[in-house]
C-alpha positions in Angstrom: 249.3 258.2 212.7 250.2 261.7 214.0 251.3 261.9 217.6 249.4 265.1 217.9 246.0 263.1 216.9 246.8 260.4 219.5 247.4 263.0 222.2 244.3 265.0 221.4 242.1 261.9 221.3 243.4 260.9 224.6 242.9 264.4 226.1 239.3 264.3 224.7 238.6 260.9 226.4 240.0 262.2 229.6 237.6 265.3 229.6 234.8 263.0 229.3 236.1 260.8 232.3 235.8 263.9 234.4 239.7 264.6 234.5 240.2 268.4 235.2 244.0 268.2 233.8 243.4 266.4 230.7 245.7 267.9 228.3 248.5 268.0 230.8 248.1 264.4 231.9 248.0 263.3 228.2 251.3 265.1 227.6 253.0 263.9 230.6 252.0 260.3 230.0 253.1 260.5 226.4 256.4 261.9 227.4 256.8 259.1 230.0 255.8 256.3 227.6 258.2 257.7 224.9 261.2 258.0 227.4 261.6 261.6 226.5 261.2 265.1 228.1 258.2 267.4 228.1 260.1 269.7 226.0 261.2 267.0 223.4 257.5 266.1 223.2 256.6 269.5 222.4 259.1 269.6 219.6 257.5 266.3 218.0 254.1 268.0 218.3 255.2 271.2 216.6 256.6 269.4 213.7 253.7 267.1 213.5 255.8 263.9 213.8 254.1 260.6 213.3 254.2 257.6 215.4 254.2 253.9 214.4 252.0 251.3 215.8 254.8 249.8 218.0 255.8 253.1 219.6 252.1 254.0 220.1 251.4 250.8 222.1 252.7 251.8 225.5 250.9 255.3 224.9 247.7 253.6 224.3 248.0 251.3 227.3 249.0 254.4 229.6 246.0 256.4 228.3 243.5 253.7 229.0 244.7 253.4 232.5 244.4 257.0 233.2 241.0 257.1 231.5 239.8 254.6 234.1 240.9 257.3 236.6 244.0 255.4 237.8 246.4 258.1 239.3 248.9 259.5 236.9 251.7 258.9 239.5 250.6 255.2 239.8 251.1 254.8 236.0 254.5 256.5 235.8 255.5 255.3 239.3 256.8 258.7 240.3 255.6 261.8 241.8 257.3 265.3 242.0 257.4 267.1 245.3 259.4 270.4 245.5 262.9 269.4 244.3 262.3 265.6 244.7 261.3 262.8 242.4 259.7 260.2 244.6 258.8 256.5 243.8 255.1 255.9 244.6 252.4 253.3 243.8 249.6 251.3 245.2 249.9 251.3 249.0 251.3 254.7 249.5 249.6 258.1 249.5 250.6 260.2 246.6 252.0 263.6 247.7 249.9 266.6 246.7 251.2 270.1 245.7 249.5 271.8 248.7 251.5 269.7 251.2 254.4 271.8 249.9 253.3 274.5 252.1 253.8 272.3 255.1 257.2 271.4 254.0 258.0 275.1 253.5 256.9 276.1 256.9 259.0 273.3 258.5 261.9 274.2 256.3 261.8 277.9 257.3 261.6 276.9 260.9 264.7 274.6 260.7 266.6 277.4 258.8 265.8 279.9 261.7 266.9 277.6 264.3 270.2 278.7 265.9 271.6 275.2 266.6 274.3 273.9 264.3 272.2 270.5 263.7 268.5 271.1 264.5 266.5 268.0 264.7 263.2 267.5 262.8 260.6 264.7 263.0 258.0 263.8 260.2 255.2 261.8 261.9 253.5 259.5 259.3 256.0 260.3 256.5 254.2 258.2 253.7 256.4 258.4 250.7 259.0 260.5 252.6 258.0 263.7 251.0 258.0 266.1 253.8 260.9 264.5 255.6 263.0 264.4 252.5 262.3 268.1 251.6 263.5 269.1 255.0 266.6 266.8 254.8 267.6 268.0 251.3 266.8 271.7 251.6 268.3 272.0 255.3 271.2 269.7 254.8 272.8 270.5 258.3 269.5 269.4 260.0 269.1 265.9 261.3 265.7 264.5 260.1 263.9 261.5 261.4 260.6 259.8 259.9 258.2 257.2 261.0 255.6 255.5 259.0 253.2 252.8 260.2 252.1 251.2 257.0 254.4 248.3 255.8 253.5 249.1 252.2 254.1 252.8 252.5 257.3 252.3 254.5 258.8 250.3 251.6 258.2 253.2 249.3 259.6 255.7 251.8 262.7 253.4 252.2 263.3 253.4 248.3 263.0 257.2 248.4 265.2 257.7 251.5 268.0 255.5 250.0 267.8 257.6 246.7 268.5 260.6 248.7 270.9 258.9 251.2 269.0 259.4 254.3 267.9 255.9 255.1 269.3 255.7 258.7 266.7 257.9 260.1 263.6 256.2 258.9 261.6 253.7 261.0 258.6 251.7 260.6 256.3 252.2 263.6 253.5 254.1 265.5 253.8 257.9 265.6 252.3 257.8 269.1 255.4 256.3 270.7 258.2 256.8 268.0 261.6 258.3 268.8 261.8 257.9 272.6 265.4 258.8 272.4 264.5 262.3 271.0 262.2 263.5 273.7 262.8 267.1 274.6 265.6 267.3 271.7 263.5 268.2 268.6 263.4 271.7 267.1 260.5 270.9 264.4 257.7 268.4 264.1 255.8 268.2 260.7 252.9 266.0 259.7 250.5 265.4 256.9 248.2 262.9 258.9 245.0 261.2 257.9 242.1 263.8 258.5 239.1 262.8 256.6 236.2 261.9 258.8 235.3 258.2 258.6 231.8 258.6 257.1 233.1 261.1 254.5 233.6 259.7 250.9 236.4 261.4 248.9 235.0 263.0 245.6 237.8 261.8 243.2 238.1 258.2 242.2 241.9 258.6 242.3 241.7 259.1 246.0 238.7 256.8 246.7 240.0 253.8 245.1 243.7 254.2 245.1 244.9 256.0 248.2 245.3 253.8 251.2 242.6 254.1 253.8 245.2 254.3 256.5 246.5 257.5 255.1 243.0 259.0 254.6 240.7 258.4 257.4 241.2 260.2 260.8 238.2 258.9 263.1 234.7 260.1 263.4 235.7 264.0 263.2 238.9 263.4 261.2 241.0 264.6 264.2 242.2 261.5 265.9 245.6 261.4 264.6 245.9 265.3 265.0 245.2 264.7 268.7 247.9 262.1 269.0 250.5 264.4 266.9 249.6 267.2 269.3 250.4 265.0 272.4 253.6 263.4 270.9 254.9 266.6 269.5 254.8 268.2 272.9 256.8 265.3 274.2 259.4 265.5 271.2 260.0 269.1 271.1 262.2 271.3 273.2 260.9 274.6 274.5 260.1 276.9 271.6 260.0 274.0 269.3 257.9 274.4 266.3 254.8 272.2 265.1 253.2 272.4 261.8 250.1 270.2 260.6 248.2 269.7 257.4 244.2 269.4 257.7 241.2 269.7 255.5 240.2 273.3 254.6 237.1 272.9 256.7 239.1 271.9 259.9 241.2 275.1 260.6 239.2 276.4 263.6 238.9 272.9 265.2 242.6 272.3 265.0 243.6 275.7 266.4 241.1 275.2 269.3 242.5 271.7 269.7 246.2 273.0 270.0 245.2 275.9 272.3 243.5 273.5 274.6 246.5 271.4 274.7 248.6 274.4 275.9 250.4 275.3 272.4 251.1 279.0 272.0 251.6 281.1 268.7 248.8 279.0 267.1 248.4 280.2 263.6 246.4 279.3 260.7 247.9 279.1 257.2 246.4 279.2 253.6 247.6 277.3 250.6 248.1 278.8 247.0 244.3 278.5 246.4 243.6 280.6 249.5 242.2 277.7 251.5 242.9 277.0 255.0 245.4 274.2 254.9 247.8 274.1 257.9 248.1 275.2 261.5 251.4 275.8 263.3 252.3 276.3 266.9 255.2 276.6 269.3 255.8 274.7 272.6 255.8 276.9 275.4 
């Protein structure tokens, strides 16, 4: 059979399953299953190359899993975040493109810090995405990260080891982590759980596969953000920078929460789709 026909059939089934990125996912899965790059796959498609039943087997299995709305990243075991290739799977939140905004704001603040070795903390690191983005893009910074979930911590440990940053990762509660850093931190960043407990995520990939511990943030979704505000005020030195991701409907609430807690220079930030996505602030 022609590889192109198999790919187009999969994409059509993905559309029927409600997957918005049908063609893209089909091509990514095909390249992964065949062990080739996306450009090599395109070459095969241009020349209408055939694929035998043996080679097609892993593709068909991968396509069937995705059609059932299993996340693409769980099938391939990897997720891309800025310049990172992260190991992910069941039990850890898959990093999203919009979270790159939070990483960028934190990185910019670290780069602007005048100290020779600024300290940054990622509260609730999950796969390690934000922490490793800061550590790899600001190599003179000292980056610490904490994760409560045992399953997510194992993924973070793999990713930290891959980028040689394992020594500053701990498993624990963000509410009291890093006592030794109180008053010494330049940047605190976090993508916490912020979905209200009674809300049901629309996408099956989120509802069925992302861990509840990484999704739900109390009755109003802000429980963890309250904890982050309190803990960041303890960790940061005067003038230190805080950035928190939130749902696109929560910007006003998060700004008011931080102002009530005594933060200054509280600012809202939009992602690339012009949705309110993050709030930053400075410690007085």
